[in-house]
N, C-alpha and C positions, 0 to 999 in steps of 0.2 A: 442668589435668587435666580431661578430659571422661569421663563415665560414661554408659552406656546400659543401661536396664533390659531384661533378657531377655524378660520377659513382656509389658510394656506398650509398650516402644519409647521410653519417656521418656528424654530426655537431660538431664544435669545437668553444669554447668560449675563447677569450683572453681578460683578464681584466688587466688594469693598466700597459700597456707595458712601459710607460715612467718611472714609479717608479722602476719596476723590472729590466729594463736595467740599470738604474742608480745604483741600489744596487749590481747587480750581473754581469753586463757587458757581456762579451762573453760567460759566463756560461749559461746565460738565452737564448741566441741565440742557443747554442748547445742543451739545454733542449727542445726547441721548434722544433728542427730538422733543423734549418737554419745553417748547418755546414759551408757553405762558408762564411757567415757573421760572424760566430764565429771565424773562423781562421783569417779573415781579421781584425776584431776588436781586437783580441788578439795581432796580429803583430803590429798594429798601436799603441795600448796601450803600448806595450813594447818599441816602438821607441820614444814615447812621455812621457815616465815615468808615464803613467796613466792619463795624462791630457785629453786624448781623451774620457775617460769614462764620462766626463761632457758634451761632444758634441753628442755622439752616442744616448743618450735617446731621443733627438729631432727627430731623424730619425728612431728610433726603430720600431714604428708602421708601417711606410711605408716599411721598410725592411722585416718585418714579413709578411705583406700583400702581397708584391710582391712574396715572396718565396712560400706562400700558393697558390697563383694564378697559379704559375708555376707547382705546384703539382696537379692541377685539382680542387681546391676549388674556390668558389666565395663568395663574401661578401654578407651577408644577411642584 
């Protein structure tokens, strides 16, 4: 996925979000700046003893896309 900022023209490329969310979970969300999703995924992972880490990768790309769109980026 590629995103471009409306105001600055900055382009960001996100590759393999499924695999990276599967491997790193909430740390990957925090690295990408999706702090709300990072906190929520960490809390849910703690409540389910880590089983939610197998579910979040299916929604990882949509979570990241929605967060970047809120910050003023659009998908290219």
